[in-house]
TILO-679024 format. One line per 4 residues: number of its first residue (from 1); their letters; for each residue x, y, z of C-alpha. Coordinates in steps of 0.2 Angstrom, whole numbers, plus 5000, padded with zeros to 4 digits. Each point is the difference from the previous one (the first is absolute). Last residue first. Layout:
TILO-679024
NUM) A) X/Y/Z | ... .
END
This chain:
TILO-679024
182) LLET) 4922/5070/4989 | 4995/4983/4994 | 4990/4991/5013 | 4999/4983/5007 .
178) LWGR) 5014/4993/4988 | 4996/4982/4998 | 4985/5000/4988 | 5010/4994/4984 .
174) QQAE) 4996/5018/4992 | 5007/5008/5016 | 5016/4990/4999 | 5002/5006/4981 .
170) AATL) 4998/5017/5004 | 5012/4999/5015 | 5013/4993/4987 | 5005/4982/5002 .
166) DAGT) 5019/4997/4995 | 5008/4985/4992 | 5011/4988/5009 | 4997/4987/4988 .
162) LLLR) 4994/4985/5008 | 4992/5006/5015 | 4993/5015/4993 | 4991/4990/4986 .
158) EATP) 4995/4986/5013 | 4992/5014/5011 | 4991/5008/4985 | 4993/4983/4993 .
154) AGLR) 4996/4995/5017 | 4989/5014/5007 | 5007/5014/5009 | 4996/4997/5018 .
150) HPGL) 4997/4980/5000 | 5013/4997/4987 | 5012/5012/5009 | 4999/4994/5017 .
146) AALV) 5011/4984/4999 | 5011/5003/4985 | 5001/5019/5005 | 5004/4995/5018 .
142) PAYV) 5015/4989/4994 | 5008/5012/4987 | 5013/4990/4991 | 5018/5004/4998 .
138) GLKI) 5009/4996/4983 | 5007/5017/4998 | 4986/5004/4988 | 4988/4992/5012 .
134) EPCG) 5005/5015/5011 | 4990/5012/4990 | 4984/4998/5011 | 4990/5014/4995 .
130) FIAK) 4987/5014/5004 | 4999/5018/4993 | 4992/5014/5008 | 5000/5017/4989 .
126) TTGF) 4981/5000/4999 | 4999/5000/5019 | 4997/4984/5009 | 4989/4996/5015 .
122) VFRC) 5000/4981/5005 | 4988/4993/5014 | 5002/4984/5008 | 5019/4999/5000 .
118) ALVL) 5009/4985/4997 | 5002/5003/4981 | 5009/5018/5007 | 5012/4989/5009 .
114) EFAG) 5003/4991/4983 | 5003/5014/4991 | 5012/5007/5014 | 5009/4983/4998 .
110) GLCR) 5004/5002/4982 | 4995/5018/4993 | 4988/5015/5004 | 5006/5014/4989 .
106) GEVL) 4990/5017/5001 | 4987/5004/5012 | 4992/4986/5010 | 4988/5002/5014 .
102) AAVP) 4999/4983/5009 | 4985/4995/5011 | 5000/4989/5016 | 4983/4995/5007 .
98) VPYS) 4998/4997/5018 | 5003/4983/5009 | 5018/4997/4990 | 5000/4985/4991 .
94) AVAR) 5007/5006/4983 | 5013/5011/5009 | 5006/4987/5012 | 5000/4987/4986 .
90) IFRH) 5012/5011/4989 | 5011/5003/5015 | 5002/4981/5004 | 5003/4996/4982 .
86) FSPL) 5014/5013/4999 | 5007/4993/5016 | 4999/4982/4994 | 5010/5007/4985 .
82) MSGV) 5012/5011/5008 | 5008/4985/5012 | 5004/4989/4986 | 5004/5014/4987 .
78) RDKT) 5015/5005/5011 | 5014/4988/4996 | 4995/4998/4982 | 4998/5018/4996 .
74) HEEI) 4981/5007/5000 | 5003/5013/5013 | 5012/5010/4990 | 4986/5001/4987 .
70) SAGF) 4989/5009/5012 | 4982/4998/4997 | 4991/5012/4989 | 5003/5016/4989 .
66) SFYK) 4988/5008/5012 | 4985/5014/4998 | 5009/5011/4988 | 5000/5019/4996 .
62) PSSS) 4985/5005/5011 | 5009/4993/5015 | 4993/4986/5010 | 4983/4993/5007 .
58) ILIL) 4993/4988/5011 | 4983/5003/5007 | 4993/4991/5015 | 4980/5001/5002 .
54) KLAQ) 4988/4998/5015 | 5009/5004/5015 | 4989/5006/5015 | 5002/4983/5009 .
50) HDRH) 5020/5001/5001 | 5004/4982/5003 | 5010/4997/4985 | 5008/5017/5001 .
46) RDLA) 5018/4995/5007 | 5000/4984/4989 | 4998/5009/4984 | 5014/5013/5004 .
42) REID) 5011/4986/5004 | 4995/4990/4984 | 5005/5017/4990 | 5016/5002/5009 .
38) GMMA) 5005/4982/4997 | 4996/5000/4983 | 5010/5016/4998 | 5015/4993/5009 .
34) MDLI) 4999/4983/4990 | 5000/5010/4983 | 4987/5008/4989 | 5011/5012/4992 .
30) NGKG) 4992/5017/4999 | 5009/5004/4984 | 5012/5012/5007 | 4996/5003/5019 .
26) GALR) 4990/4988/5011 | 4986/5011/5004 | 4985/4989/4997 | 4984/5010/5007 .
22) IHLL) 4989/4991/5012 | 4983/5011/5003 | 4990/4992/5013 | 4982/5006/4999 .
18) GGDE) 4986/4998/5013 | 5009/5007/5015 | 4990/5016/5001 | 5014/5011/4997 .
14) GLET) 5007/4989/4986 | 5015/4989/5006 | 5016/5005/4988 | 5014/4988/4998 .
10) EIRT) 5016/5002/4991 | 5010/4986/4993 | 5018/4994/4999 | 5009/5004/5016 .
6) FEDA) 4985/4998/5012 | 4999/5006/5018 | 5009/5017/4996 | 4984/5008/4994 .
2) TM) 4992/4999/5016 | 4983/4990/5002 .
END
């Protein structure tokens, strides 16, 4: 794959074809907008039939994973198309035929946290922080509402959903959600 095939991510297929590394490269904040979601879906689709593929790894910059979904795409005139696209994207990650893992460094917020909830494995550095602060703007996190109780436990999911509080990597590991604290 050439670098210019995607505008918001970088991809690298390991030498033996067993690992596809998808790196979020969307600029400041790595905002998870429709373009980035489309790039990730296309990368997944292109590798769906690779027999050697064993794992997809989604990562980002050391400073932050992503500040979440695009606020501009949450406007009244755009949310009607954005939400179904976001849900399709989350289902594509959650149901991918090989495991999808996330490596999180720094802040992972909103829609990006929901993306990570859909991953089978989650690796986080000690600086990883997860949260859905959009509730403070009156916007709920639908994927957190659906997957959070199962992945994080109902009390933790409810606290995050209702308060917009953060979840540290250490707390995520204590709750059994973080696969490995790095």
